[in-house]
C-alpha positions as CSV (number, residue, x, y, z in Angstrom):
1,X,148.1,109.9,103.4
2,X,146.5,106.7,104.7
3,X,143.1,108.5,105.1
4,X,143.1,109.6,101.5
5,X,142.9,106.0,100.2
6,X,139.4,105.4,101.6
7,X,138.2,108.7,100.3
8,X,139.6,108.0,96.9
9,X,138.0,104.6,96.8
10,X,134.6,105.9,97.7
11,X,134.8,108.7,95.1
12,X,135.9,106.2,92.5
13,X,133.0,104.0,93.5
14,X,130.6,106.9,92.9
15,X,132.0,107.4,89.4
16,X,131.7,103.7,88.6
17,X,128.2,103.7,90.0
18,X,127.3,106.4,87.5
19,X,128.5,104.1,84.7
20,X,126.6,101.2,86.1
21,X,123.4,103.2,85.8
22,X,124.1,103.6,82.1
23,X,124.7,99.8,81.8
24,X,121.4,99.1,83.6
25,X,119.4,101.5,81.4
26,X,121.0,100.4,78.1
27,X,120.7,96.7,78.8
28,X,116.9,97.3,78.6
29,X,117.2,99.3,75.4
30,X,119.8,97.0,73.8
31,X,122.2,99.9,73.4
32,X,126.0,99.8,73.7
33,X,126.9,101.2,77.1
34,X,130.3,102.3,75.9
35,X,129.1,104.3,72.9
36,X,127.2,107.6,72.8
37,X,126.7,110.4,75.3
38,X,124.2,110.1,78.1
39,X,120.9,111.8,77.6
40,X,117.6,112.3,79.4
41,X,115.3,109.3,79.0
42,X,112.3,111.6,78.6
43,X,113.3,114.5,76.4
44,X,116.5,112.8,75.0
45,X,118.5,116.0,75.5
46,X,122.2,115.3,75.6
47,X,123.5,115.8,79.1
48,X,126.5,118.1,79.9
49,X,129.3,117.0,82.1
50,X,128.0,119.1,85.0
51,X,124.7,117.1,84.8
52,X,126.6,113.9,85.4
53,X,128.5,114.5,88.6
54,X,127.5,111.5,90.8
55,X,124.9,112.3,93.5
56,X,125.9,116.0,93.4
57,X,124.1,116.8,90.1
58,X,121.0,115.0,91.3
59,X,120.9,117.1,94.5
60,X,121.7,120.4,92.8
61,X,119.0,119.8,90.2
62,X,116.4,118.9,92.8
63,X,116.0,115.5,91.3
64,X,114.7,116.9,88.0
65,X,116.0,117.1,84.4
66,X,117.6,120.5,83.7
67,X,115.9,120.6,80.3
68,X,112.4,119.1,80.5
69,X,111.9,119.2,84.3
70,X,110.8,115.6,84.5
71,X,111.7,113.7,87.7
72,X,115.0,111.8,87.6
73,X,114.7,108.3,89.1
74,X,116.1,107.9,92.6
75,X,117.8,104.8,91.3
76,X,120.7,107.0,90.0
77,X,121.9,108.4,93.3
78,X,121.1,105.2,95.2
79,X,123.2,103.0,92.8
80,X,126.0,105.6,92.8
81,X,126.1,105.8,96.6
82,X,125.7,102.0,97.0
83,X,128.7,101.4,94.7
84,X,130.8,103.9,96.6
85,X,130.0,102.3,99.9
86,X,130.5,98.8,98.6
87,X,133.9,99.7,97.1
88,X,134.8,101.3,100.5
89,X,133.6,98.2,102.4
90,X,135.7,95.9,100.2
91,X,138.7,98.2,100.7
92,X,138.3,98.2,104.5
93,X,137.7,94.4,104.5
94,X,140.9,93.8,102.6
95,X,144.2,93.6,104.4
96,X,147.1,95.9,103.9
97,X,145.6,97.7,100.9
98,X,147.6,100.8,101.7
99,X,150.7,99.0,100.5
100,X,149.4,95.9,98.6
101,X,151.5,93.2,96.9
102,X,150.5,92.0,93.4
103,X,148.3,89.2,94.7
104,X,146.4,91.5,97.1
105,X,145.9,94.0,94.3
106,X,144.5,91.4,91.9
107,X,142.2,90.1,94.6
108,X,141.0,93.6,95.3
109,X,140.3,94.4,91.6
110,X,138.6,91.0,91.2
111,X,136.2,91.8,94.1
112,X,135.5,95.3,92.7
113,X,134.6,93.8,89.3
114,X,132.3,91.2,90.9
115,X,130.6,93.8,93.0
116,X,129.8,95.9,89.9
117,X,128.2,92.9,88.2
118,X,126.2,91.9,91.2
119,X,124.9,95.5,91.6
120,X,123.7,95.5,88.0
121,X,122.0,92.1,88.5
122,X,120.4,93.4,91.8
123,X,118.9,96.5,90.3
124,X,117.9,95.0,86.9
125,X,116.2,92.0,88.4
126,X,114.4,94.2,90.9
127,X,113.1,96.4,88.1
128,X,112.5,94.0,85.3
129,X,112.2,90.6,87.0
130,X,115.0,89.0,84.9
131,X,118.7,88.3,85.4
132,X,120.4,89.4,82.2
133,X,122.7,86.9,80.5
134,X,125.0,89.7,79.5
135,X,125.9,90.2,83.2
136,X,125.6,86.7,84.8
137,X,127.8,85.0,82.2
138,X,130.7,87.4,82.7
139,X,130.3,87.0,86.5
140,X,130.5,83.2,86.1
141,X,133.6,83.5,83.9
142,X,135.4,85.9,86.3
143,X,134.6,83.6,89.3
144,X,135.9,80.6,87.4
145,X,139.0,82.4,86.2
146,X,139.7,83.4,89.8
147,X,139.4,79.8,91.0
148,X,141.9,78.8,88.4
149,X,144.2,81.6,89.5
150,X,143.9,80.3,93.1
151,X,145.3,77.0,92.0
152,X,148.5,78.6,90.7
153,X,150.3,77.9,94.0
154,X,150.0,74.3,93.1
155,X,152.3,74.9,90.1
156,X,154.7,77.0,92.3
157,X,154.8,74.1,94.7
158,X,155.6,71.7,91.9
159,X,158.4,73.9,90.7
160,X,160.0,74.4,94.2
161,X,159.9,70.7,95.1
162,X,160.7,69.3,91.7
163,X,164.3,68.6,92.7
164,X,163.3,66.6,95.8
165,X,161.6,63.8,94.1
166,X,161.3,62.1,90.7
167,X,157.8,60.8,91.5
168,X,155.8,63.6,89.7
169,X,152.5,61.8,90.2
170,X,152.7,61.7,94.0
171,X,154.0,65.2,94.1
172,X,151.0,66.4,92.0
173,X,148.6,64.6,94.3
174,X,150.3,66.2,97.4
175,X,150.1,69.7,95.8
176,X,146.4,69.3,94.9
177,X,145.7,68.2,98.5
178,X,147.0,71.4,100.1
179,X,144.8,74.4,101.0
180,X,141.7,72.3,101.1
181,X,138.5,73.1,103.0
182,X,135.7,70.7,104.2
183,X,137.3,67.7,102.5
184,X,137.7,69.3,99.1
185,X,141.3,69.3,97.8
186,X,141.6,72.8,96.3
187,X,139.7,76.0,95.6
188,X,138.7,75.0,92.1
189,X,137.1,71.7,93.2
190,X,135.6,73.4,96.2
191,X,134.0,76.1,94.1
192,X,132.9,73.7,91.3
193,X,131.1,71.3,93.8
194,X,129.5,74.3,95.5
195,X,128.3,75.6,92.1
196,X,126.9,72.2,91.2
197,X,125.0,72.0,94.5
198,X,123.6,75.5,94.4
199,X,122.6,75.5,90.7
200,X,121.3,71.9,91.0
201,X,119.1,72.9,93.9
202,X,117.7,75.9,92.0
203,X,117.2,73.8,88.9
204,X,115.1,71.3,90.9
205,X,112.9,74.2,92.2
206,X,112.6,75.5,88.6
207,X,111.6,72.2,87.2
208,X,109.2,71.2,90.0
209,X,107.3,74.5,89.7
210,X,107.7,74.9,86.0
211,X,109.3,78.2,86.5
212,X,106.7,79.6,88.9
213,X,108.8,79.5,92.1
214,X,112.1,80.5,90.7
215,X,113.4,81.7,87.3
216,X,116.1,80.0,85.2
217,X,118.3,83.1,85.7
218,X,118.6,82.1,89.4
219,X,119.9,78.7,88.3
220,X,122.7,80.5,86.4
221,X,123.3,82.8,89.3
222,X,123.7,79.8,91.5
223,X,126.6,78.7,89.4
224,X,128.3,82.0,90.1
225,X,127.5,81.8,93.8
226,X,129.1,78.4,94.2
227,X,132.2,79.3,92.3
228,X,132.6,82.6,94.2
229,X,131.8,81.5,97.7
230,X,132.7,77.8,97.9
231,X,132.1,75.9,101.1
232,X,130.8,76.5,103.7
233,X,129.8,80.1,102.6
234,X,127.4,78.9,99.9
235,X,125.1,77.5,102.6
236,X,125.3,80.7,104.6
237,X,124.3,82.7,101.4
238,X,121.4,80.4,100.7
239,X,120.1,80.5,104.2
240,X,120.1,84.3,104.4
241,X,118.7,84.7,100.9
242,X,115.7,82.6,101.8
243,X,115.3,84.1,105.2
244,X,115.4,87.7,103.9
245,X,113.1,86.8,101.0
246,X,110.6,85.2,103.4
247,X,110.7,88.3,105.7
248,X,110.2,90.7,102.8
249,X,107.5,88.6,101.3
250,X,105.5,88.6,104.6
251,X,106.0,92.3,105.0
252,X,104.7,93.0,101.4
253,X,101.7,90.7,101.9
254,X,101.0,92.4,105.3
255,X,101.1,95.8,103.5
256,X,98.8,94.2,100.8
257,X,101.3,95.1,98.1
258,X,101.8,91.4,97.2
259,X,99.7,88.3,97.4
260,X,100.5,84.6,97.6
261,X,100.5,84.4,93.8
262,X,102.5,87.6,93.2
263,X,105.9,87.4,91.6
264,X,108.8,88.6,93.6
265,X,112.3,88.7,92.1
266,X,114.7,86.4,94.0
267,X,117.9,87.6,92.5
268,X,118.3,90.6,94.9
269,X,117.9,88.3,97.9
270,X,120.5,85.9,96.6
271,X,122.9,88.8,96.1
272,X,122.3,90.0,99.7
273,X,123.1,86.5,100.8
274,X,126.3,86.5,98.8
275,X,127.3,89.8,100.5
276,X,126.6,88.5,104.0
277,X,128.4,85.2,103.3
278,X,131.5,87.0,101.8
279,X,131.8,89.3,104.8
280,X,130.9,86.9,107.6
281,X,130.3,83.5,106.2
282,X,133.2,81.7,107.8
283,X,132.4,83.2,111.2
284,X,128.8,82.3,111.0
285,X,129.6,78.7,109.9
286,X,132.1,78.3,112.7
287,X,129.6,79.6,115.2
288,X,126.9,77.2,113.9
289,X,129.2,74.1,113.9
290,X,130.6,74.9,117.4
291,X,127.1,75.5,118.8
292,X,125.0,72.9,117.2
293,X,127.3,70.2,115.8
294,X,126.9,66.9,117.5
């Protein structure tokens, strides 16, 4: 039975990835992703259910529309597979998900929702060189709500210790001081300060270059990154985002596909940085401080 959970999560991710492809396409056309049947973008023929089986339909059709024979973008099976693998990775990285308690389940669903939004941003920015507000604002809202949720233990602490003291002010200060990291008293403050630093850094780059080095969408994405990752993971994400971006830029220039003045979307690199920081940020930060700290 235990082995069925990862299989189910992966298949569920494939199905969600199929929906994310619809979201990515209809964001550009300003259509409602929740209304109307899917159709071929070329001949506009309405697709049957057997044309929409994630990955399988693409392979069976040989990557061509059943009706007009035009090539189907490889984006569709790639996004579906990436969503399935990301869902599986989140599942495997979570603890005791075979028999989760309520908090673990909420945490898992939160991560799945965030991963969907980041996948849409990744692909959309890669294709259209813009981070859509319709996606980045919900991502910020969910990350902020999660930070608020993480502060809930403070209120439980107040409730459990209320009979021990009448000094509510000192009790509140004590509660807010628990669970801190890097000198920040609670997850909400930790995330807020990290968001301010990340978005402020991107804003300086945006203003200094007048939008040539970085887009304003990256400034908004920085708010999400800080809220979601906090300290020290935000620094890990930024480091790897710039490192990967520099490596890819050099490769593209070496292949003469991009020049020094060419525009390269930075959102995908930031999202790769977020993924690395979420999976291994604390370990990387601990290794750095233990190896290089004075």
